[in-house]
C-alpha positions in Angstrom: -39.8 109.3 240.7 -36.4 110.8 241.5 -37.5 114.1 239.9 -34.5 116.2 241.1 -35.3 118.8 238.4 -38.6 119.7 240.1 -37.0 119.8 243.5 -34.5 122.4 242.2 -37.4 124.4 240.7 -39.4 124.4 243.9 -36.3 125.3 246.0 -35.6 128.1 243.6 -39.1 129.5 244.1 -38.9 129.1 247.9 -35.6 130.9 248.0 -36.9 133.9 246.0 -37.0 137.2 247.8 -40.8 137.5 247.6 -41.3 134.1 249.4 -38.4 134.7 251.8 -40.1 137.9 253.1 -43.1 135.9 254.4 -41.7 135.6 257.9 -45.0 134.9 259.6 -45.7 132.1 257.2 -42.3 130.5 257.6 -42.8 130.6 261.4 -46.0 128.5 261.0 -44.0 125.6 259.5 -43.6 122.6 261.8 -40.2 121.5 262.9 -40.5 118.4 260.9 -41.2 120.4 257.7 -38.3 122.7 258.5 -35.9 119.8 259.0 -37.0 118.2 255.7 -36.5 121.5 253.9 -33.1 121.9 255.5 -32.1 118.4 254.4 -33.1 119.1 250.8 -31.2 122.5 250.9 -28.1 120.7 252.1 -28.3 118.2 249.2 -28.8 121.0 246.6 -26.1 123.3 248.0 -24.1 125.2 245.4 -20.8 125.1 247.2 -17.9 123.2 245.9 -19.5 122.9 242.4 -22.6 121.2 243.7 -20.6 118.4 245.4 -23.3 117.1 247.6 -25.8 117.1 244.7 -23.5 115.2 242.5 -22.8 112.7 245.3 -26.6 112.3 245.8 -27.1 111.7 242.1 -24.5 108.9 242.1 -26.6 107.1 244.8 -29.9 107.3 242.8 -31.0 104.3 240.9 -32.3 105.2 237.4 -34.7 106.2 236.0 -34.2 109.8 237.3 -34.9 113.3 236.1 -31.7 115.2 237.0 -31.4 119.0 237.1 -30.2 119.6 233.5 -29.0 123.2 234.2 -26.0 121.8 236.0 -25.0 119.6 233.0 -25.5 122.5 230.6 -23.2 124.6 232.8 -20.6 121.8 232.8 -20.8 121.5 229.0 -20.4 125.3 228.6 -17.3 125.3 230.8 -15.8 122.4 228.9 -16.6 124.0 225.5 -15.4 127.5 226.5 -12.5 126.5 228.6 -10.8 124.1 226.3 -9.6 124.7 222.7 -11.1 122.4 220.1 -7.7 122.1 218.4 -4.2 122.0 219.9 -0.6 122.0 218.9 1.7 124.7 217.6 -0.2 124.8 214.3 -3.7 124.0 215.8 -4.1 121.0 213.5 -4.5 118.4 216.2 -7.9 117.6 217.6 -8.2 118.1 221.4 -9.5 114.7 222.3 -9.4 115.6 226.0 -12.2 118.1 225.3 -14.1 115.4 223.4 -13.6 113.0 226.3 -14.9 115.5 228.9 -17.9 116.3 226.8 -18.6 112.6 226.3 -18.4 111.9 230.1 -21.0 114.6 230.8 -23.4 113.3 228.1 -23.0 109.7 229.3 -23.9 110.7 232.8 -27.1 112.3 231.5 -27.9 109.2 229.4 -27.4 107.0 232.5 -30.7 108.2 233.8 -32.7 107.8 230.6 -34.6 104.6 231.3 -38.3 104.2 231.1 -40.3 104.4 234.3 -42.0 101.2 235.4 -45.2 102.9 236.6 -48.2 100.8 237.7 -51.6 102.0 236.6 -53.9 102.9 239.5 -57.4 102.2 238.3 -59.1 104.4 240.8 -57.0 107.3 239.9 -57.6 106.7 236.2 -61.3 106.7 236.8 -61.1 109.9 238.9 -59.1 111.7 236.1 -61.6 110.7 233.4 
């Protein structure tokens, strides 16, 4: 389902101090599981403004549920870091700010497509 938002939530929980202190439990993980977790951590790394995460998102085929916190941060930086008006008398609209905001919103909208899920009859019966 390309649910990157849930991946970030799970990693956030796993990286919490309470979970991190479970040394004996972490030692019980198989090497395969540890390798998978390390791969996911590399993709969601915060360094260089989430560069690897952004690159990974570009490779995903929509629909996708991206981590919206990153986009909200980007929108906040654009809003707070750029004046709405420019010029000596502040009467000109800063279209660069509008363009940056539009690019961020368009990137979010790129993922907003309906999922083409197939109904699994056995699962539907089990749930009912």
